[in-house]
N, CA, C and O atoms as a MOPAC input file, in Angstrom:
PM7 MOZYME 1SCF
protein

 N      0.82500 1    -1.18700 1     0.00000 1
 C      0.00000 1     0.00000 1     0.00000 1
 C      0.87000 1     1.25200 1     0.00000 1
 O      0.63000 1     2.18900 1    -0.76200 1
 N      1.88300 1     1.25800 1     0.86400 1
 C      2.76600 1     2.42700 1     0.93700 1
 C      3.53700 1     2.58900 1    -0.36200 1
 O      3.73300 1     3.70600 1    -0.84000 1
 N      3.98000 1     1.45800 1    -0.94000 1
 C      4.70400 1     1.51900 1    -2.20700 1
 C      3.81400 1     2.11900 1    -3.30000 1
 O      4.27400 1     2.93500 1    -4.09800 1
 N      2.54900 1     1.71800 1    -3.33200 1
 C      1.61600 1     2.26500 1    -4.31700 1
 C      1.44800 1     3.76600 1    -4.11200 1
 O      1.42200 1     4.52600 1    -5.08000 1
 N      1.33400 1     4.19200 1    -2.86900 1
 C      1.20300 1     5.61400 1    -2.55800 1
 C      2.44000 1     6.38400 1    -3.01600 1
 O      2.32400 1     7.45100 1    -3.61900 1
 N      3.62300 1     5.84100 1    -2.72800 1
 C      4.85900 1     6.50400 1    -3.15800 1
 C      4.92200 1     6.62600 1    -4.67900 1
 O      5.30300 1     7.67100 1    -5.20600 1
 N      4.55000 1     5.56400 1    -5.37600 1
 C      4.56500 1     5.60700 1    -6.84600 1
 C      3.61300 1     6.66800 1    -7.37700 1
 O      3.93700 1     7.38400 1    -8.32500 1
 N      2.44800 1     6.76600 1    -6.76800 1
 C      1.47100 1     7.76600 1    -7.20700 1
 C      2.01500 1     9.17700 1    -6.99200 1
 O      1.84100 1    10.05800 1    -7.83400 1
 N      2.67300 1     9.37600 1    -5.85800 1
 C      3.24400 1    10.69500 1    -5.57700 1
 C      4.33100 1    11.01400 1    -6.58700 1
 O      4.39300 1    12.12900 1    -7.10600 1
 N      5.19700 1    10.03200 1    -6.87300 1
 C      6.26800 1    10.24600 1    -7.85000 1
 C      5.70700 1    10.56800 1    -9.23200 1
 O      6.27200 1    11.37800 1    -9.96600 1
 N      4.60400 1     9.93600 1    -9.57500 1
 C      4.00400 1    10.15200 1   -10.89100 1
 C      3.11300 1    11.39000 1   -10.90300 1
 O      2.50000 1    11.70500 1   -11.92400 1
 N      3.04000 1    12.07500 1    -9.80500 1
 C      2.23100 1    13.29300 1    -9.66500 1
 C      0.75800 1    13.04200 1    -9.98900 1
 O      0.04300 1    13.93900 1   -10.43600 1
 N      0.31700 1    11.80000 1    -9.75300 1
 C     -1.08800 1    11.47900 1    -9.97300 1
 C     -1.89700 1    11.69300 1    -8.70400 1
 O     -3.12300 1    11.58800 1    -8.70600 1
 N     -1.20100 1    11.98900 1    -7.63500 1
 C     -1.86300 1    12.09600 1    -6.35100 1
 C     -1.40600 1    13.37300 1    -5.66800 1
 O     -0.21000 1    13.59600 1    -5.48100 1
 N     -2.33800 1    14.18400 1    -5.30900 1
 C     -1.98700 1    15.41800 1    -4.59900 1
 C     -1.60300 1    15.05900 1    -3.16900 1
 O     -2.21200 1    14.18500 1    -2.55300 1
 N     -0.60300 1    15.73000 1    -2.65700 1
 C     -0.20700 1    15.50100 1    -1.27300 1
 C     -1.26300 1    16.07400 1    -0.34200 1
 O     -1.81000 1    17.15000 1    -0.58700 1
 N     -1.53700 1    15.35300 1     0.71100 1
 C     -2.51400 1    15.81400 1     1.68300 1
 C     -1.80200 1    16.58600 1     2.77900 1
 O     -0.77800 1    16.14900 1     3.30500 1
 N     -2.34500 1    17.70500 1     3.10300 1
 C     -1.78700 1    18.50100 1     4.18800 1
 C     -2.39600 1    18.09600 1     5.50900 1
 O     -3.37700 1    17.35300 1     5.55000 1
 N     -1.81200 1    18.58500 1     6.59300 1
 C     -2.32700 1    18.21500 1     7.91000 1
 C     -3.67400 1    18.86000 1     8.20300 1
 O     -4.37100 1    18.44200 1     9.12700 1
 N     -4.04600 1    19.86900 1     7.43100 1
 C     -5.33600 1    20.52300 1     7.63100 1
 C     -6.40100 1    19.97800 1     6.68100 1
 O     -7.49500 1    20.53300 1     6.57400 1
 N     -6.07300 1    18.90000 1     6.00100 1
 C     -7.00500 1    18.31200 1     5.02900 1
 C     -8.23300 1    17.76300 1     5.75400 1
 O     -8.14400 1    17.27600 1     6.88100 1
 N     -9.36000 1    17.85100 1     5.09200 1
 C    -10.60700 1    17.35100 1     5.67300 1
 C    -10.57800 1    15.82200 1     5.76700 1
 O    -10.00900 1    15.15900 1     4.90000 1
 N    -11.18600 1    15.26600 1     6.81100 1
 C    -11.18500 1    13.80400 1     6.97900 1
 C    -11.80400 1    13.05700 1     5.79600 1
 O    -11.33700 1    11.97400 1     5.44300 1
 N    -12.84800 1    13.61700 1     5.18100 1
 C    -13.47700 1    12.91300 1     4.06200 1
 C    -12.53100 1    12.81000 1     2.86100 1
 O    -12.62900 1    11.86300 1     2.08100 1
 N    -11.61900 1    13.77200 1     2.70600 1
 C    -10.63500 1    13.69900 1     1.62200 1
 C     -9.64200 1    12.56800 1     1.88000 1
 O     -9.23100 1    11.86400 1     0.95800 1
 N     -9.26600 1    12.40600 1     3.13700 1
 C     -8.34900 1    11.32400 1     3.49500 1
 C     -9.03000 1     9.97400 1     3.28100 1
 O     -8.42400 1     9.04900 1     2.74000 1
 N    -10.27500 1     9.86200 1     3.70100 1
 C    -11.03100 1     8.62100 1     3.51800 1
 C    -11.14500 1     8.28700 1     2.03800 1
 O    -10.95700 1     7.13600 1     1.64500 1
 N    -11.45100 1     9.28200 1     1.22000 1
 C    -11.56200 1     9.07300 1    -0.22500 1
 C    -10.24500 1     8.55500 1    -0.80600 1
 O    -10.23700 1     7.64200 1    -1.63200 1
 N     -9.14100 1     9.14500 1    -0.36700 1
 C     -7.81900 1     8.72600 1    -0.83000 1
 C     -7.54600 1     7.27000 1    -0.45600 1
 O     -7.09400 1     6.48300 1    -1.28700 1
 N     -7.82100 1     6.92200 1     0.78800 1
 C     -7.58600 1     5.54800 1     1.24500 1
 C     -8.46200 1     4.56900 1     0.46900 1
 O     -7.99500 1     3.49500 1     0.08900 1
 N     -9.72200 1     4.92200 1     0.22800 1
 C    -10.60600 1     4.05600 1    -0.55300 1
 C    -10.07200 1     3.84200 1    -1.96300 1
 O    -10.12000 1     2.72800 1    -2.48300 1
 N     -9.56500 1     4.90200 1    -2.58200 1
 C     -8.97600 1     4.78100 1    -3.91800 1
 C     -7.77200 1     3.85200 1    -3.89900 1
 O     -7.59400 1     3.03900 1    -4.80600 1
 N     -6.95000 1     3.97300 1    -2.86900 1
 C     -5.75800 1     3.13700 1    -2.76300 1
 C     -6.13500 1     1.66400 1    -2.63300 1
 O     -5.53400 1     0.81100 1    -3.28600 1
 N     -7.12800 1     1.36100 1    -1.79300 1
 C     -7.55400 1    -0.02900 1    -1.64200 1
 C     -8.15400 1    -0.56200 1    -2.93600 1
 O     -7.92000 1    -1.71500 1    -3.29600 1
 N     -8.91600 1     0.25300 1    -3.62900 1
 C     -9.50900 1    -0.15400 1    -4.90100 1
 C     -8.42400 1    -0.51200 1    -5.91000 1
 O     -8.50600 1    -1.54600 1    -6.57300 1
 N     -7.41900 1     0.33100 1    -6.02500 1
 C     -6.33100 1     0.06900 1    -6.97300 1
 C     -5.51900 1    -1.14600 1    -6.55800 1
 O     -5.10100 1    -1.93200 1    -7.40900 1
 N     -5.29200 1    -1.30900 1    -5.26500 1
 C     -4.51900 1    -2.45900 1    -4.79300 1
 C     -5.27100 1    -3.75600 1    -5.04500 1
 O     -4.66000 1    -4.76200 1    -5.40800 1
 N     -6.58700 1    -3.74900 1    -4.85900 1
 C     -7.35800 1    -4.97300 1    -5.05600 1
 C     -7.42900 1    -5.37100 1    -6.51900 1
 O     -7.59600 1    -6.55100 1    -6.82800 1
 N     -7.30700 1    -4.42000 1    -7.41800 1
 C     -7.34600 1    -4.73200 1    -8.84000 1
 C     -6.02100 1    -5.28700 1    -9.33700 1
 O     -5.97000 1    -5.87500 1   -10.41700 1
 N     -4.95300 1    -5.11500 1    -8.57700 1
 C     -3.63800 1    -5.52300 1    -9.04700 1
 C     -3.15700 1    -6.84100 1    -8.44300 1
 O     -2.02100 1    -7.24300 1    -8.69300 1
 N     -3.98000 1    -7.51600 1    -7.66500 1
 C     -3.54800 1    -8.77400 1    -7.06800 1
 C     -4.69900 1    -9.76400 1    -7.07000 1
 O     -5.81600 1    -9.44000 1    -7.47400 1
 N     -4.41300 1   -10.96700 1    -6.61500 1
 C     -5.45900 1   -11.96700 1    -6.51200 1
 C     -6.48300 1   -11.51100 1    -5.47700 1
 O     -6.12000 1   -11.13600 1    -4.36200 1
 N     -7.73300 1   -11.54400 1    -5.84000 1
 C     -8.78200 1   -11.14900 1    -4.91300 1
 C     -9.47100 1   -12.38500 1    -4.36900 1
 O     -9.26100 1   -13.49100 1    -4.86900 1
 N    -10.28800 1   -12.20200 1    -3.35000 1
 C    -11.05200 1   -13.31600 1    -2.79800 1
 C    -11.95600 1   -13.92200 1    -3.85800 1
 O    -12.17200 1   -15.13400 1    -3.86300 1
 N    -12.49100 1   -13.09600 1    -4.76200 1
 C    -13.33800 1   -13.60900 1    -5.83300 1
 C    -12.56000 1   -14.54700 1    -6.73900 1
 O    -13.08100 1   -15.58100 1    -7.15700 1
 N    -11.31200 1   -14.19300 1    -7.04600 1
 C    -10.48100 1   -15.04000 1    -7.89500 1
 C    -10.26000 1   -16.38600 1    -7.22900 1
 O    -10.40000 1   -17.43200 1    -7.86300 1
 N     -9.91500 1   -16.35700 1    -5.95400 1
 C     -9.67400 1   -17.59800 1    -5.22300 1
 C    -10.95400 1   -18.41400 1    -5.14100 1
 O    -10.91400 1   -19.63800 1    -5.26700 1
 N    -12.08300 1   -17.76000 1    -4.93200 1
 C    -13.36300 1   -18.45100 1    -4.85600 1
 C    -13.68800 1   -19.16800 1    -6.15800 1
 O    -14.16100 1   -20.30500 1    -6.14200 1
 N    -13.43800 1   -18.51300 1    -7.27900 1
 C    -13.67900 1   -19.13400 1    -8.58200 1
 C    -12.76100 1   -20.33200 1    -8.76100 1
 O    -13.19300 1   -21.36900 1    -9.26400 1
 N    -11.50700 1   -20.20800 1    -8.36100 1
 C    -10.52500 1   -21.27600 1    -8.53300 1
 C    -10.93900 1   -22.55600 1    -7.82100 1
 O    -10.71100 1   -23.65100 1    -8.33400 1
 N    -11.53900 1   -22.43100 1    -6.65300 1
 C    -11.84700 1   -23.64100 1    -5.89300 1
 C    -12.93200 1   -24.47700 1    -6.55200 1
 O    -13.08100 1   -25.65600 1    -6.23000 1
 N    -13.69000 1   -23.89000 1    -7.46300 1
 C    -14.76300 1   -24.62300 1    -8.11900 1
 C    -14.31700 1   -25.29600 1    -9.40700 1
 O    -15.09600 1   -26.02500 1   -10.02300 1
 N    -13.08900 1   -25.06700 1    -9.82100 1
 C    -12.59300 1   -25.70800 1   -11.02700 1
 C    -12.31800 1   -27.17400 1   -10.73800 1
 O    -11.98600 1   -27.55200 1    -9.61500 1
 N    -12.46000 1   -27.98100 1   -11.75900 1
 C    -12.29600 1   -29.41700 1   -11.57800 1
 C    -10.86800 1   -29.84200 1   -11.87100 1
 O    -10.44400 1   -29.88500 1   -13.02600 1
 N    -10.14700 1   -30.14900 1   -10.83300 1
 C     -8.81600 1   -30.71600 1   -10.97500 1
 C     -8.94300 1   -32.22600 1   -10.81600 1
 O     -9.73500 1   -32.71000 1   -10.00700 1
 N     -8.15700 1   -32.96500 1   -11.59400 1
 C     -8.16100 1   -34.41800 1   -11.44900 1
 C     -7.49000 1   -34.77800 1   -10.12600 1
 O     -6.74900 1   -33.97400 1    -9.56100 1
 N     -7.75100 1   -35.98700 1    -9.63500 1
 C     -7.08100 1   -36.40400 1    -8.39700 1
 C     -5.55200 1   -36.32900 1    -8.50300 1
 O     -4.89000 1   -35.94700 1    -7.53800 1
 N     -4.98800 1   -36.68800 1    -9.65600 1
 C     -3.53700 1   -36.63000 1    -9.83500 1
 C     -3.03300 1   -35.18700 1    -9.81500 1
 O     -1.97900 1   -34.90700 1    -9.24400 1
 N     -3.77700 1   -34.27600 1   -10.43300 1
 C     -3.38500 1   -32.86100 1   -10.40300 1
 C     -3.39000 1   -32.35300 1    -8.96700 1
 O     -2.49000 1   -31.61900 1    -8.55700 1
 N     -4.40600 1   -32.74700 1    -8.20900 1
 C     -4.46000 1   -32.34900 1    -6.79500 1
 C     -3.29000 1   -32.94600 1    -6.01800 1
 O     -2.68900 1   -32.27500 1    -5.17800 1
 N     -2.96800 1   -34.21900 1    -6.30300 1
 C     -1.84100 1   -34.86500 1    -5.61900 1
 C     -0.53600 1   -34.12300 1    -5.89300 1
 O      0.26200 1   -33.89500 1    -4.98300 1
 N     -0.32500 1   -33.74900 1    -7.15400 1
 C      0.89600 1   -33.02600 1    -7.52100 1
 C      0.93300 1   -31.66700 1    -6.82700 1
 O      1.96700 1   -31.27500 1    -6.28700 1
 N     -0.19100 1   -30.94400 1    -6.83700 1
 C     -0.23000 1   -29.64000 1    -6.17100 1
 C     -0.02500 1   -29.77900 1    -4.66600 1
 O      0.59400 1   -28.92500 1    -4.03100 1
 N     -0.55100 1   -30.86000 1    -4.10800 1
 C     -0.33800 1   -31.09600 1    -2.68000 1
 C      1.15000 1   -31.30800 1    -2.40800 1
 O      1.68300 1   -30.78800 1    -1.42700 1
 N      1.81400 1   -32.06300 1    -3.26500 1
 C      3.25600 1   -32.25800 1    -3.11600 1
 C      4.01700 1   -30.94800 1    -3.21100 1
 O      4.94200 1   -30.69900 1    -2.43700 1
 N      3.62500 1   -30.11200 1    -4.16300 1
 C      4.26700 1   -28.80200 1    -4.31200 1
 C      4.04400 1   -27.96600 1    -3.05600 1
 O      4.95600 1   -27.28900 1    -2.58200 1
 N      2.82300 1   -28.01600 1    -2.52100 1
 C      2.52300 1   -27.22700 1    -1.31800 1
 C      3.30400 1   -27.73200 1    -0.10800 1
 O      3.51200 1   -26.99000 1     0.85300 1
 N      3.73900 1   -28.99600 1    -0.15300 1
 C      4.56500 1   -29.55900 1     0.91800 1
 C      6.05400 1   -29.34100 1     0.64700 1
 O      6.91600 1   -29.87900 1     1.34200 1
 N      6.33300 1   -28.53200 1    -0.38800 1
 C      7.69700 1   -28.16000 1    -0.76600 1
 C      8.54900 1   -29.34500 1    -1.20900 1
 O      9.76400 1   -29.35900 1    -1.01100 1
 N      7.89000 1   -30.35000 1    -1.81500 1
 C      8.62500 1   -31.47900 1    -2.37400 1
 C      9.14900 1   -31.10700 1    -3.75600 1
 O      8.50700 1   -30.35800 1    -4.49300 1
 N     10.31300 1   -31.63300 1    -4.09700 1
 C     10.86800 1   -31.44000 1    -5.43600 1
 C     10.10100 1   -32.32400 1    -6.41600 1
 O      9.49100 1   -33.31100 1    -6.00600 1
 N     10.12500 1   -31.98400 1    -7.70600 1
 C      9.41500 1   -32.80600 1    -8.70100 1
 C      9.81000 1   -34.28100 1    -8.65900 1
 O      8.94900 1   -35.14900 1    -8.80100 1
 N     11.08800 1   -34.57800 1    -8.46900 1
 C     11.50500 1   -35.98500 1    -8.41600 1
 C     10.95600 1   -36.68100 1    -7.17100 1
 O     10.66800 1   -37.87700 1    -7.21200 1
 N     10.80900 1   -35.95100 1    -6.07400 1
 C     10.22800 1   -36.52900 1    -4.85900 1
 C      8.73700 1   -36.79700 1    -5.04400 1
 O      8.22300 1   -37.82600 1    -4.60600 1
 N      8.05300 1   -35.86700 1    -5.69200 1
 C      6.62500 1   -36.06400 1    -5.98100 1
 C      6.45300 1   -37.26500 1    -6.89800 1
 O      5.57500 1   -38.10000 1    -6.67900 1
 N      7.29400 1   -37.35300 1    -7.92800 1
 C      7.22300 1   -38.46600 1    -8.87900 1
 C      7.41900 1   -39.80000 1    -8.16600 1
 O      6.68400 1   -40.75600 1    -8.41000 1
 N      8.40300 1   -39.85900 1    -7.29500 1
 C      8.67600 1   -41.09100 1    -6.55500 1
 C      7.50500 1   -41.45800 1    -5.64500 1
 O      7.09200 1   -42.61600 1    -5.58500 1
 N      6.98400 1   -40.47300 1    -4.95000 1
 C      5.87100 1   -40.69700 1    -4.01500 1
 C      4.61800 1   -41.19400 1    -4.73500 1
 O      3.88300 1   -42.02800 1    -4.20600 1
 N      4.37600 1   -40.67500 1    -5.94900 1
 C      3.16500 1   -41.02800 1    -6.69800 1
 C      3.40800 1   -42.10900 1    -7.74800 1
 O      2.49900 1   -42.46100 1    -8.50000 1
 N      4.61900 1   -42.63200 1    -7.80100 1
 C      5.00200 1   -43.63400 1    -8.80900 1
 C      4.75000 1   -43.12200 1   -10.22100 1
 O      4.14600 1   -43.80800 1   -11.04600 1
 N      5.22000 1   -41.91200 1   -10.48600 1
 C      5.06600 1   -41.28200 1   -11.79500 1
 C      6.43200 1   -40.88000 1   -12.32900 1
 O      7.41700 1   -40.83700 1   -11.59200 1
 N      6.47400 1   -40.58800 1   -13.61700 1
 C      7.66400 1   -40.02000 1   -14.23300 1
 C      7.70700 1   -38.53100 1   -13.89400 1
 O      6.66100 1   -37.90100 1   -13.73900 1
 N      8.89900 1   -37.97000 1   -13.77900 1
 C      9.04900 1   -36.54900 1   -13.46000 1
 C      8.35800 1   -35.68500 1   -14.51700 1
 O      7.76900 1   -34.65700 1   -14.18400 1
 N      8.42600 1   -36.09400 1   -15.78900 1
 C      7.76400 1   -35.32400 1   -16.85000 1
 C      6.24600 1   -35.35500 1   -16.68800 1
 O      5.56500 1   -34.38000 1   -17.00700 1
 N      5.72100 1   -36.46100 1   -16.19800 1
 C      4.27700 1   -36.55300 1   -15.95200 1
 C      3.87100 1   -35.60600 1   -14.82700 1
 O      2.82000 1   -34.97000 1   -14.89500 1
 N      4.69800 1   -35.51600 1   -13.80300 1
 C      4.44400 1   -34.57500 1   -12.70100 1
 C      4.39300 1   -33.15600 1   -13.25000 1
 O      3.50000 1   -32.38000 1   -12.90900 1
 N      5.35200 1   -32.82600 1   -14.09900 1
 C      5.39500 1   -31.49100 1   -14.70300 1
 C      4.14900 1   -31.22500 1   -15.53800 1
 O      3.59100 1   -30.12900 1   -15.49800 1
 N      3.71800 1   -32.22400 1   -16.28800 1
 C      2.51200 1   -32.07600 1   -17.11500 1
 C      1.28200 1   -31.84100 1   -16.24700 1
 O      0.45800 1   -30.98000 1   -16.55700 1
 N      1.15200 1   -32.60400 1   -15.15900 1
 C      0.00800 1   -32.41500 1   -14.25000 1
 C      0.02700 1   -31.00700 1   -13.65200 1
 O     -1.01600 1   -30.36400 1   -13.53400 1
 N      1.21500 1   -30.53300 1   -13.27900 1
 C      1.32900 1   -29.18300 1   -12.71600 1
 C      0.90400 1   -28.14100 1   -13.74100 1
 O      0.13000 1   -27.23600 1   -13.42800 1
 N      1.40600 1   -28.26700 1   -14.96000 1
 C      1.07300 1   -27.29300 1   -16.00700 1
 C     -0.40900 1   -27.31500 1   -16.35600 1
 O     -1.01200 1   -26.26600 1   -16.58400 1
 N     -0.99700 1   -28.50400 1   -16.39700 1
 C     -2.42900 1   -28.61600 1   -16.68900 1
 C     -3.25900 1   -27.96900 1   -15.57900 1
 O     -4.23200 1   -27.26500 1   -15.85100 1
 N     -2.86700 1   -28.21100 1   -14.33400 1
 C     -3.57000 1   -27.59000 1   -13.20400 1
 C     -3.43300 1   -26.07400 1   -13.26200 1
 O     -4.39700 1   -25.35100 1   -13.01600 1
 N     -2.23500 1   -25.59400 1   -13.58700 1
 C     -2.02200 1   -24.14600 1   -13.68900 1
 C     -2.91800 1   -23.54900 1   -14.76600 1
 O     -3.50000 1   -22.48200 1   -14.57300 1
 N     -3.02900 1   -24.23700 1   -15.89900 1
 C     -3.88200 1   -23.74100 1   -16.98300 1
 C     -5.33800 1   -23.67300 1   -16.51800 1
 O     -6.01800 1   -22.67600 1   -16.75900 1
 N     -5.81700 1   -24.72300 1   -15.85600 1
 C     -7.19700 1   -24.74700 1   -15.36800 1
 C     -7.45500 1   -23.63500 1   -14.34800 1
 O     -8.54700 1   -23.07100 1   -14.29200 1
 N     -6.44100 1   -23.33200 1   -13.55000 1
 C     -6.58000 1   -22.30800 1   -12.51400 1
 C     -6.31900 1   -20.90100 1   -13.02800 1
 O     -6.54500 1   -19.91900 1   -12.32100 1
 N     -5.84000 1   -20.81100 1   -14.26500 1
 C     -5.61100 1   -19.49900 1   -14.86400 1
 C     -4.27200 1   -18.88200 1   -14.51400 1
 O     -4.10700 1   -17.66800 1   -14.62900 1
 N     -3.30500 1   -19.69600 1   -14.08700 1
 C     -1.98400 1   -19.19100 1   -13.72700 1
 C     -1.01900 1   -19.37700 1   -14.88400 1
 O     -1.00800 1   -20.42200 1   -15.53500 1
 N     -0.21100 1   -18.35800 1   -15.13500 1
 C      0.78400 1   -18.43200 1   -16.20200 1
 C      2.19800 1   -18.55600 1   -15.65400 1
 O      3.10900 1   -18.97000 1   -16.37200 1
 N      2.38400 1   -18.20500 1   -14.40400 1
 C      3.71500 1   -18.22600 1   -13.79500 1
 C      3.71400 1   -19.11500 1   -12.55400 1
 O      2.71500 1   -19.21700 1   -11.84100 1
 N      4.84700 1   -19.75100 1   -12.31700 1
 C      4.97000 1   -20.59100 1   -11.12500 1
 C      4.69400 1   -19.79600 1    -9.85700 1
 O      4.06600 1   -20.30300 1    -8.92800 1
 N      5.16200 1   -18.55400 1    -9.81600 1
 C      4.96500 1   -17.71900 1    -8.63800 1
 C      3.50100 1   -17.52500 1    -8.28900 1
 O      3.13400 1   -17.48000 1    -7.11500 1
 N      2.66500 1   -17.41000 1    -9.31800 1
 C      1.22400 1   -17.26700 1    -9.07500 1
 C      0.67300 1   -18.52200 1    -8.41900 1
 O     -0.12300 1   -18.44000 1    -7.48300 1
 N      1.09500 1   -19.68400 1    -8.90600 1
 C      0.64700 1   -20.95200 1    -8.32400 1
 C      1.12800 1   -21.07500 1    -6.88400 1
 O      0.35200 1   -21.43500 1    -5.99900 1
 N      2.40900 1   -20.77600 1    -6.64400 1
 C      2.96200 1   -20.90600 1    -5.29600 1
 C      2.25900 1   -19.96400 1    -4.31900 1
 O      1.97300 1   -20.34500 1    -3.18400 1
 N      1.98400 1   -18.74400 1    -4.75800 1
 C      1.27800 1   -17.78600 1    -3.90600 1
 C     -0.10500 1   -18.33000 1    -3.55100 1
 O     -0.52400 1   -18.28400 1    -2.39400 1
 N     -0.80600 1   -18.84400 1    -4.55900 1
 C     -2.14600 1   -19.40000 1    -4.34900 1
 C     -2.09400 1   -20.55800 1    -3.35800 1
 O     -2.93100 1   -20.66100 1    -2.46200 1
 N     -1.09600 1   -21.43200 1    -3.53100 1
 C     -0.95900 1   -22.56300 1    -2.61500 1
 C     -0.65800 1   -22.08500 1    -1.19600 1
 O     -1.19300 1   -22.63100 1    -0.23100 1
 N      0.19500 1   -21.07000 1    -1.06700 1
 C      0.50800 1   -20.52800 1     0.26000 1
 C     -0.72100 1   -19.93600 1     0.93600 1
 O     -0.82600 1   -19.95500 1     2.16300 1
 N     -1.65200 1   -19.41100 1     0.14300 1
 C     -2.88000 1   -18.83000 1     0.67900 1
 C     -3.91500 1   -19.90000 1     1.00600 1
 O     -5.02200 1   -19.57700 1     1.43700 1
 N     -3.56800 1   -21.17400 1     0.80700 1
 C     -4.49300 1   -22.26400 1     1.10100 1
 C     -5.43000 1   -22.57300 1    -0.03600 1
 O     -6.45900 1   -23.21600 1     0.17300 1
 N     -5.10600 1   -22.13500 1    -1.23700 1
 C     -5.98100 1   -22.30500 1    -2.39200 1
 C     -6.40000 1   -23.72900 1    -2.66800 1
 O     -7.54300 1   -23.97300 1    -3.05300 1
 N     -5.50400 1   -24.66700 1    -2.47900 1
 C     -5.81700 1   -26.06800 1    -2.75400 1
 C     -6.86700 1   -26.59600 1    -1.79500 1
 O     -7.62200 1   -27.50700 1    -2.13400 1
 N     -6.91600 1   -26.02700 1    -0.60200 1
 C     -7.80200 1   -26.55100 1     0.43600 1
 C     -9.11400 1   -25.79300 1     0.55700 1
 O     -9.98900 1   -26.21300 1     1.31300 1
 N     -9.27700 1   -24.69800 1    -0.15800 1
 C    -10.48600 1   -23.87800 1     0.00500 1
 C    -11.75900 1   -24.64300 1    -0.32400 1
 O    -12.78500 1   -24.45300 1     0.32800 1
 N    -11.69800 1   -25.49500 1    -1.32100 1
 C    -12.90000 1   -26.23000 1    -1.71100 1
 C    -12.92600 1   -27.63600 1    -1.17100 1
 O    -13.77400 1   -28.43500 1    -1.56800 1
 N    -12.00800 1   -27.95900 1    -0.26800 1
 C    -11.86400 1   -29.32200 1     0.20500 1
 C    -11.93100 1   -29.32400 1     1.72500 1
 O    -11.08800 1   -28.71200 1     2.38000 1
 N    -12.89600 1   -29.98800 1     2.27900 1
 C    -13.07600 1   -29.98000 1     3.73100 1
 C    -12.18700 1   -30.99800 1     4.43900 1
 O    -12.25200 1   -31.11300 1     5.66300 1
 N    -11.35300 1   -31.74100 1     3.70000 1
 C    -10.52200 1   -32.76600 1     4.31900 1
 C     -9.12400 1   -32.27000 1     4.60900 1
 O     -8.17700 1   -33.05600 1     4.62900 1
 N     -8.98400 1   -30.98900 1     4.83100 1
 C     -7.66800 1   -30.38900 1     5.10100 1
 C     -7.01100 1   -31.02900 1     6.22800 1
 O     -5.89800 1   -30.64900 1     6.59000 1

């Protein structure tokens, strides 16, 4: 949030608020900042949509292994799969979830994304 505010100030898109500024102006500014921040990251709505997508049991197993910080070869060994098959399951799951980068998947997993639609956590 602070980084976004600093960037706006640098870009002169945001007027600096003085100490005599009215409270409603400050509230408006904060609301704008939250609105912009929510548009630039994964929102609860995005995560909610993701949990309803249909992942195969193997895709879920691979994602569970990733969430447990296992290496691809460890996941392959645990599931009796080839390492390339593990990679394929991961990529297919990422496509279904709408992720293009590994970082997006890892962030989602850290937020509990795999478990949101599953009560057997």
